[in-house]
Structure formats: C-alpha cells, structure tokens
KESEBA-339882 format. One record per residue: x, y, z of N, C-alpha, C in turn. Coordinates in steps of 0.02 Angstrom, whole numbers, padded with zeros to 5 digits, always signed. Layout:
<sites>
XYZXYZXYZ;...
</sites>
This chain:
<sites>
-00238+00092+00544-00259+00042+00494-00199+00010+00460;-00147+00050+00446-00089+00023+00412-00053-00028+00454;-00050-00016+00520-00014-00060+00565-00059-00115+00595;-00121-00118+00574-00168-00167+00601-00169-00166+00678;-00170-00106+00705-00167-00098+00778-00233-00116+00811;-00231-00159+00862-00290-00175+00901-00295-00124+00958;-00352-00091+00963-00360-00037+01011-00415-00054+01062;-00397-00049+01125-00447-00057+01178-00468+00011+01204;-00524+00014+01238-00548+00078+01266-00496+00105+01316;-00464+00062+01354-00415+00084+01403-00354+00115+01369;-00329+00082+01316-00270+00109+01282-00286+00175+01247;-00347+00181+01221-00367+00243+01188-00373+00300+01239;-00401+00286+01297-00406+00337+01350-00337+00359+01374;-00292+00310+01383-00224+00326+01404-00187+00366+01351;-00197+00348+01287-00167+00384+01231-00190+00458+01232;-00255+00469+01240-00281+00537+01242-00252+00576+01300;-00246+00544+01357-00218+00578+01416-00146+00598+01404;-00106+00553+01374-00035+00566+01366-00021+00622+01317;-00058+00625+01262-00044+00679+01214-00068+00747+01239;-00117+00747+01284-00143+00811+01310-00108+00833+01374;-00087+00787+01415-00062+00805+01481+00014+00805+01487;+00049+00778+01438+00123+00778+01442+00150+00849+01434;+00214+00858+01449+00242+00926+01454+00249+00962+01387;+00262+00925+01334+00274+00958+01269+00209+00978+01236;+00216+01012+01178+00157+01028+01138+00125+00964+01112;+00061+00967+01096+00024+00909+01073+00057+00877+01012;+00082+00918+00965+00109+00890+00903+00174+00851+00916;+00211+00867+00968+00269+00827+00987+00249+00766+01027;+00201+00775+01073+00178+00718+01113+00150+00662+01069;+00120+00682+01013+00088+00633+00970+00138+00588+00934;+00195+00616+00914+00241+00579+00871+00306+00557+00904;+00318+00576+00966+00381+00557+00999+00377+00492+01038;+00319+00460+01039+00312+00397+01074+00297+00407+01147;+00295+00352+01185+00279+00355+01255+00259+00286+01280;+00239+00283+01342+00220+00219+01372+00147+00203+01354;+00136+00191+01291+00069+00177+01265+00077+00142+01198;+00040+00087+01187+00049+00047+01126+00028+00085+01063;-00019+00131+01069-00039+00170+01010+00016+00220+00992;+00042+00254+01043+00097+00302+01031+00157+00268+01000;+00171+00207+01021+00229+00171+00993+00220+00156+00919;+00157+00147+00898+00144+00136+00826+00148+00201+00787;+00124+00255+00818+00121+00319+00782+00190+00348+00769;+00240+00325+00806+00309+00347+00793+00327+00336+00719;+00303+00281+00691+00319+00265+00621+00290+00316+00572;+00242+00356+00594+00210+00404+00549+00235+00476+00563;+00289+00483+00601+00315+00549+00618+00334+00586+00554;+00301+00641+00538+00317+00677+00476+00388+00706+00476;+00418+00712+00535+00487+00738+00538+00536+00689+00508;+00514+00627+00496+00558+00577+00466+00558+00581+00389;+00512+00620+00362+00508+00626+00289+00570+00661+00263;+00599+00634+00211+00659+00664+00182+00644+00691+00113;+00643+00757+00107+00637+00790+00043+00687+00847+00042;+00700+00873-00016+00749+00927-00023+00727+00987+00018;+00662+01005+00015+00638+01064+00050+00640+01056+00125;+00620+00997+00149+00620+00985+00222+00691+00982+00249;+00736+00948+00213+00806+00944+00236+00837+01014+00237;+00821+01054+00186+00848+01122+00184+00823+01164+00242;+00760+01156+00260+00732+01194+00317+00766+01173+00382;+00775+01107+00393+00808+01082+00454+00879+01109+00460;+00915+01111+00403+00983+01137+00403+00985+01212+00419;+00940+01249+00386+00938+01322+00398+00919+01338+00470;+00874+01299+00498+00853+01309+00568+00912+01297+00615;+00951+01244+00601+01009+01228+00643+01062+01283+00639;+01067+01315+00581+01117+01368+00571+01091+01437+00591;+01028+01440+00611+00999+01504+00632+00981+01550+00574;+00971+01520+00514+00953+01559+00455+00877+01559+00448;+00846+01614+00461+00772+01618+00458+00751+01665+00401;+00708+01640+00357+00684+01682+00303+00621+01719+00324;+00600+01773+00289+00542+01813+00308+00477+01772+00314;+00469+01723+00269+00408+01682+00271+00404+01642+00336;+00461+01616+00357+00462+01577+00420+00449+01621+00480;+00477+01681+00480+00465+01728+00535+00391+01748+00538;+00361+01758+00479+00290+01774+00477+00248+01716+00503;+00268+01655+00486+00232+01596+00509+00235+01591+00585;+00292+01604+00615+00299+01601+00687+00253+01651+00721;+00243+01709+00690+00197+01758+00719+00125+01734+00714;+00109+01701+00659+00041+01677+00649+00022+01623+00699;+00068+01577+00713+00050+01521+00757+00047+01542+00831;+00070+01603+00847+00062+01627+00915-00012+01633+00932;-00053+01646+00881-00125+01651+00892-00154+01583+00912;-00118+01529+00899-00140+01462+00917-00112+01441+00986;-00075+01486+01016-00046+01471+01082+00022+01436+01078;+00055+01440+01020+00120+01409+01011+00173+01465+01012;+00214+01466+01064+00260+01521+01073+00334+01501+01073;+00348+01441+01096+00418+01422+01105+00431+01352+01077;+00461+01349+01018+00480+01285+00987+00555+01286+00978;+00589+01232+01000+00661+01231+00999+00691+01187+00945;+00650+01147+00911+00676+01100+00861+00639+01109+00794;+00677+01103+00740+00647+01108+00674+00594+01053+00664;+00607+00993+00691+00561+00938+00683+00493+00953+00714;+00492+00994+00767+00429+01012+00798+00387+01055+00751;+00419+01100+00714+00382+01140+00665+00353+01096+00610;+00390+01046+00590+00366+01000+00538+00304+00962+00562;+00306+00939+00625+00249+00904+00653+00188+00950+00658;+00200+01012+00678+00146+01060+00682+00114+01072+00614;+00156+01081+00564+00131+01092+00496+00088+01033+00473;+00111+00973+00490+00074+00913+00470+00004+00912+00502;-00001+00930+00565-00065+00929+00599-00110+00987+00578;-00080+01043+00558-00121+01099+00535-00158+01081+00470;-00126+01039+00429-00160+01016+00367-00186+01074+00326;-00252+01073+00315-00284+01124+00274-00311+01182+00316;-00287+01190+00378-00310+01245+00420-00298+01312+00385;-00338+01361+00403-00336+01425+00368-00279+01469+00393;-00219+01447+00379-00160+01488+00391-00124+01494+00324;-00131+01551+00294-00102+01561+00228-00031+01589+00236;+00017+01550+00215+00086+01571+00222+00129+01531+00173;+00173+01565+00135+00215+01529+00087+00257+01474+00119;+00280+01485+00181+00321+01435+00215+00281+01372+00228;+00219+01380+00252+00176+01322+00264+00161+01284+00200;+00145+01321+00147+00128+01289+00084+00187+01251+00055;+00248+01277+00066+00308+01246+00039+00318+01176+00066;+00306+01166+00131+00319+01102+00163+00257+01058+00169;+00199+01088+00177+00140+01050+00195+00116+01002+00141;+00126+01020+00078+00100+00976+00024+00138+00910+00022;+00194+00905+00054+00232+00843+00055+00200+00790+00099;+00152+00810+00142+00126+00765+00193+00065+00726+00170;+00040+00739+00110-00020+00704+00088-00007+00630+00080;-00051+00589+00107-00043+00517+00104-00083+00490+00045;-00049+00483-00011-00083+00461-00072-00109+00389-00066;-00073+00348-00026-00095+00279-00017-00162+00276+00019;-00169+00316+00072-00232+00318+00109-00289+00344+00066;-00275+00395+00026-00326+00423-00019-00348+00370-00070;-00299+00334-00096-00315+00282-00146-00355+00225-00114;-00335+00205-00054-00372+00152-00019-00444+00174-00008;-00455+00236+00014-00522+00261+00027-00564+00261-00038;-00532+00279-00093-00567+00281-00157-00590+00211-00178;-00546+00161-00172-00563+00093-00192-00613+00063-00143;-00606+00080-00079-00655+00057-00029-00725+00082-00046;-00730+00145-00065-00796+00174-00083-00825+00140-00145;-00782+00126-00194-00805+00094-00255-00834+00024-00240;-00803-00012-00195-00828-00079-00177-00892-00074-00136;-00894-00028-00089-00951-00024-00044-01014+00003-00078;-01006+00039-00133-01064+00069-00168-01071+00042-00239;-01040-00014-00254-01040-00040-00323-01109-00062-00345;-01132-00035-00401-01197-00052-00429-01191-00082-00498;-01130-00085-00526-01120-00117-00590-01121-00071-00650;-01116-00005-00638-01116+00042-00695-01051+00036-00734;-01053+00058-00796-00994+00055-00839-00936+00094-00809;-00951+00153-00782-00898+00195-00753-00867+00161-00691;-00908+00132-00648-00882+00097-00590-00838+00038-00610;-00860+00001-00661-00821-00056-00685-00753-00033-00712;-00753+00022-00748-00690+00048-00776-00642+00067-00721;-00667+00101-00670-00625+00123-00614-00599+00064-00574;-00643+00016-00559-00621-00042-00521-00574-00087-00562;-00588-00092-00626-00545-00134-00668-00474-00108-00668;-00466-00042-00664-00400-00011-00662-00364-00033-00598;-00399-00033-00541-00369-00056-00478-00350-00129-00482;-00395-00171-00507-00381-00243-00509-00323-00258-00556;-00323-00227-00615-00271-00242-00664-00203-00214-00643;-00202-00149-00624-00139-00114-00614-00112-00120-00543;-00153-00138-00495-00130-00142-00426-00131-00213-00400;-00190-00243-00393-00195-00309-00362-00164-00363-00405;-00187-00371-00466-00162-00425-00509-00089-00414-00527;-00071-00352-00541-00002-00336-00558+00045-00353-00501;+00026-00337-00440+00069-00351-00382+00076-00426-00371;+00020-00463-00376+00023-00536-00368+00067-00568-00421;+00061-00543-00483+00102-00569-00538+00176-00556-00526;+00192-00495-00504+00263-00478-00492+00291-00518-00434;+00250-00529-00383+00274-00567-00325+00285-00641-00345;+00239-00668-00383+00246-00738-00405+00308-00746-00449;+00321-00697-00492+00376-00702-00541+00439-00665-00518;+00446-00656-00452+00503-00617-00427+00570-00650-00445;+00569-00716-00455+00631-00751-00475+00631-00767-00550;+00580-00743-00585+00577-00752-00658+00546-00689-00688;+00579-00631-00680+00550-00566-00698+00538-00556-00773;+00566-00599-00815+00559-00590-00887+00497-00624-00916;+00460-00659-00874+00399-00691-00899+00348-00639-00921;+00307-00658-00970+00256-00613-00995+00202-00602-00942;+00162-00549-00951+00116-00527-00899+00061-00578-00883;+00046-00624-00929-00007-00673-00914+00022-00741-00896;+00088-00746-00888+00120-00809-00869+00139-00808-00795;+00126-00863-00760+00143-00868-00689+00196-00923-00679;+00246-00907-00642+00302-00952-00629+00279-01009-00584;+00293-01072-00605+00273-01130-00566+00332-01163-00531;+00388-01170-00567+00445-01204-00537+00507-01195-00581;+00565-01214-00553+00628-01214-00591+00658-01284-00586;+00681-01310-00643+00713-01376-00645+00776-01371-00687;+00834-01375-00653+00898-01376-00689+00903-01318-00739;+00893-01258-00713+00898-01196-00753+00842-01189-00805;+00791-01231-00800+00733-01224-00844+00675-01196-00802;+00646-01144-00828+00590-01111-00793+00524-01138-00822;+00480-01161-00777+00415-01188-00798+00361-01137-00778;+00320-01119-00826+00267-01069-00814+00205-01090-00851;+00150-01057-00834+00086-01072-00868+00046-01007-00875;+00009-01000-00930-00032-00940-00938-00093-00944-00892;-00109-00887-00861-00166-00884-00814-00206-00821-00830;-00271-00829-00836-00316-00772-00846-00347-00753-00779;-00332-00692-00757-00360-00667-00694-00398-00602-00708;-00458-00598-00683-00498-00538-00694-00544-00527-00635;-00569-00466-00626-00615-00452-00570-00681-00487-00581;-00711-00509-00526-00777-00542-00527-00830-00490-00509;-00854-00453-00558-00899-00397-00545-00966-00419-00516;-00989-00477-00534-01053-00501-00508-01050-00511-00432;-00995-00539-00409-00988-00551-00337-00974-00485-00300;-00940-00439-00332-00929-00373-00301-00996-00339-00290;-01040-00344-00340-01105-00312-00336-01149-00344-00282;-01147-00409-00276-01192-00444-00230-01164-00447-00159;-01101-00426-00149-01070-00434-00083-01044-00368-00056;-01074-00312-00076-01051-00247-00052-01053-00243+00024;-00999-00220+00053-00993-00213+00126-00968-00144+00143;-00989-00118+00201-00968-00052+00222-00924-00055+00285;-00891-00111+00297-00845-00116+00352-00784-00071+00338;-00768-00028+00385-00718+00023+00371-00646-00003+00376;-00635-00056+00413-00567-00081+00422-00540-00119+00362;-00584-00139+00316-00562-00176+00257-00619-00178+00207;-00603-00202+00147-00654-00220+00098-00633-00286+00066;-00679-00317+00032-00664-00381+00000-00657-00372-00076;-00603-00400-00102-00593-00402-00175-00613-00471-00200;-00636-00474-00262-00659-00538-00290-00626-00548-00358;-00597-00607-00366-00562-00623-00428-00588-00688-00459;-00582-00691-00525-00593-00753-00561-00526-00774-00592;-00507-00836-00580-00445-00863-00608-00464-00919-00656;-00450-00907-00720-00471-00955-00772-00546-00971-00765;-00586-00919-00752-00659-00923-00745-00682-00960-00682;-00637-00972-00635-00655-01002-00571-00652-00947-00517;-00706-00938-00480-00709-00885-00430-00668-00904-00368;-00627-00857-00346-00589-00867-00284-00631-00845-00224;-00609-00868-00165-00640-00843-00103-00626-00768-00097;-00668-00732-00058-00657-00660-00049-00586-00646-00023;-00556-00592-00047-00489-00572-00027-00495-00510+00016;-00476-00515+00079-00482-00459+00124-00425-00409+00111;-00444-00348+00093-00395-00295+00079-00396-00245+00136;-00344-00247+00177-00336-00197+00230-00291-00142+00205;-00286-00089+00244-00241-00035+00226-00169-00060+00222;-00150-00103+00267-00083-00131+00269-00069-00172+00206;-00119-00212+00186-00111-00254+00126-00109-00211+00063;-00150-00159+00061-00150-00113+00004-00081-00080-00004;-00053-00059+00051+00013-00027+00049+00065-00075+00021;+00062-00139+00041+00109-00188+00015+00099-00199-00060;+00037-00204-00083+00022-00213-00154+00051-00157-00196;+00040-00095-00174+00065-00038-00212+00141-00035-00212;+00171-00056-00156+00244-00056-00152+00274-00108-00199;+00244-00168-00201+00268-00220-00245+00260-00199-00318;+00205-00168-00333+00193-00145-00401+00248-00096-00423;+00274-00057-00375+00326-00007-00390+00396-00036-00385;+00401-00102-00375+00467-00134-00376+00494-00157-00309;+00456-00147-00256+00479-00167-00189+00476-00243-00182;+00526-00272-00147+00526-00343-00133+00516-00353-00058;+00462-00386-00038+00445-00394+00032+00501-00428+00072;+00504-00411+00137+00553-00443+00182+00518-00464+00246;+00557-00484+00296+00529-00512+00358+00486-00462+00396;+00496-00397+00384+00457-00346+00419+00385-00341+00392;+00373-00371+00335+00306-00369+00305+00267-00433+00319;+00286-00468+00372+00262-00536+00384+00186-00543+00379;+00148-00501+00414+00075-00508+00415+00044-00501+00347;+00062-00449+00310+00033-00438+00244+00057-00490+00194;+00120-00512+00200+00146-00561+00153+00111-00628+00161;+00090-00645+00222+00053-00708+00232-00011-00707+00191;-00046-00649+00191-00107-00643+00151-00091-00650+00076;-00036-00620+00055-00016-00623-00015+00002-00695-00034;+00038-00730+00010+00056-00799-00004-00006-00844-00009;-00054-00832+00035-00116-00871+00033-00154-00860-00033;-00156-00797-00055-00190-00781-00118-00153-00813-00176;-00087-00809-00177-00048-00839-00231-00056-00914-00232;-00059-00945-00174-00068-01018-00171-00134-01039-00203;-00187-01000-00191-00251-01016-00221-00249-01008-00297;-00214-00956-00320-00209-00945-00392-00169-01002-00425;-00114-01021-00394-00071-01073-00423-00104-01142-00420;-00147-01153-00371-00182-01218-00368-00228-01226-00428;-00255-01171-00452-00296-01173-00513-00252-01175-00574;-00197-01136-00573-00151-01134-00630-00121-01203-00644;-00109-01242-00592-00079-01309-00601-00125-01358-00637;-00188-01339-00645-00235-01382-00681-00236-01367-00756;-00197-01316-00776-00197-01297-00847-00172-01354-00892;-00196-01355-00952-00174-01404-01001-00111-01381-01037;-00092-01318-01027-00035-01290-01063+00018-01266-01014;+00080-01286-01027+00136-01258-00989+00191-01238-01038;+00232-01191-01014+00289-01167-01054+00352-01183-01015;+00404-01202-01052+00470-01213-01023+00519-01165-01056;+00553-01126-01015+00600-01075-01040+00671-01093-01019;+00717-01087-01066+00787-01097-01051+00828-01054-01098;+00867-01008-01067+00905-00960-01107+00858-00923-01155;+00871-00927-01220+00828-00893-01268+00778-00942-01301;+00771-01002-01273+00726-01051-01303+00662-01056-01260;+00607-01072-01293+00544-01084-01259+00508-01143-01291;+00481-01187-01250+00446-01247-01274+00376-01246-01245;+00327-01259-01287+00257-01260-01266+00232-01332-01266;+00202-01352-01210+00173-01419-01204+00099-01412-01191;+00059-01446-01232-00014-01444-01225-00040-01515-01216;-00076-01525-01162-00107-01590-01149-00173-01593-01187;-00175-01635-01237-00234-01641-01280-00280-01695-01253;-00318-01677-01202-00369-01723-01176-00340-01785-01144;-00282-01781-01113-00250-01838-01079-00233-01895-01127;-00236-01882-01191-00220-01935-01240-00149-01929-01266;-00126-01867-01277-00058-01857-01300-00040-01783-01287;+00024-01769-01290+00048-01701-01282+00071-01672-01348;+00050-01612-01362+00074-01577-01421+00131-01533-01400;+00188-01540-01431+00248-01502-01412+00269-01458-01471;+00282-01395-01456+00306-01349-01508+00362-01307-01480;+00404-01282-01525+00460-01240-01505+00526-01275-01502;+00526-01342-01513+00589-01380-01513+00620-01375-01582;+00685-01358-01581+00721-01354-01646+00771-01411-01651;
</sites>
C-alpha cells in the first residue's frame, strides 16, 4: 500500500513461489529481493535496515562472536520451528520481525521485536476505520478532528508555507514580491456532513473531506503512501523528487485551497518586522492598516 504497487495474479504467484522455493530461509527470501516486482518493492521494508542502538549493538556482538545467554536460549527455541543454521545477524532480525507476536517468550526477542511496530500503518488503519464507520457521534468527531487538524491540515499548511515558515497557523503563503511576503488567512475544517454521507469501505484508500472558507472541496483520496508523506511533513520533512507520486496529490490539493484563498477580501503583506493588512471593502475601496 505504501508503494502503490500494482499486483497481477501472475506476479503474486511468482512471488509466492520465490519466497518458498528459493534456497534461503523464507525470512531472507522475503527481504533480499529477486527477479520479481513485488520482491523488489519489499526490499525497502527490510527490518535489517532499521538503525537503533539495540539492533546495532546486536549486529556488532554477532560479528565479534559475543553471544549472551538470552540469545543462546533463543537459538534453541527457534530450532523447534525448523531454523537451525543462520550465518548473518540480519537474518535473525528478519526472523524476529516475521515472528511478531508469536508465542516465543524470550528477553532477546522482546528487546529487538518492539522496534518493528509500524505506527504509521496502525494510524492509517485507525483513521480508515473512523471514516468507513462514521455516524456523526461526538466521540467520532473529536477523533477525526484531531487527524484533520494535526495531520492533514497541518501538513498542507507547512508545505504551503515551506518558504515562509514564520507565518501564523491560519495564514497561507500566496507569493513573494521584492522581499515582501503576501499571505491570506484561510479557514480549513473537516466537512463532517460529507464524511457521514460518503462512507466507503475500499481498503486501498479512504476519502477525506474539507471545507475551505465554508466551500466544500472535492474528495481527497488518502492512500497509505499519501498518509506517510503527510505525517513526515508534519514532523518537519521536506519532500523531494523521490516523493513524486504523493507530492502530485499534495500539490493538487494545495492548488484547490489557494484558488479559494485568492478570492479572500483580506491579504497581509510581511516585510522584516512589519506587517500591513489590506481589506477590500466591497470593491469600493481598500482599508489599509499597519503602515507607520
């Protein structure tokens, strides 16, 4: 879902054959790639690429031949699963990832395994469920409002103002003219009525609905890939050429918001520590404030 991978029955059958019939253990076959388009995507999710203090320490100790009692006990336990000969520390990490919540109680497993939880996927599933089952209760509105305010709207605002980061949270950057920043206040909020009337249970995406200055936008398709980008931007990430697909969706959404914002009667001009407010009073005259 994150990579927006298109899967055919043929590629899925070949994928299954390769992870089961190749020479290595299944957990290595799954993450080491191969002559299959699905396997090539899954390489990006190899848990052996995760860098944490605990995982790095384990890889170093394994390379130096330093084995602690918990690790030796774990190796004895996995023999019951038919795993007898592993030569790389990364293979143990992949195995731990696939074991997940399996009933193998061992301090070594618990130490590393909790690092593999995908909080983004869990969050996506939670918001997907809220949209698909939305009935308009106060609790549902509170939970969804948190997503819209803190994730979707916040990310769009940060992306729009990436070259004007000091603007207030309700101001959207429109243009720059000779070191003067032009912005306008925009009210964006979730459209709960449309969420309630348009509930969908499609698993690959859900639709978000926004009102911009009380004007309803077209449905916004939220895929796992797009959700990941939104959360990354919210945390300070600046998109690059590798985010091309998701950024196109974000640019289209921002364009719709700014097309409405450009109709505002109020704009602000910022320069250094000065700010000027211009208000169009019914196309008859402009009220200007902030000039000293």
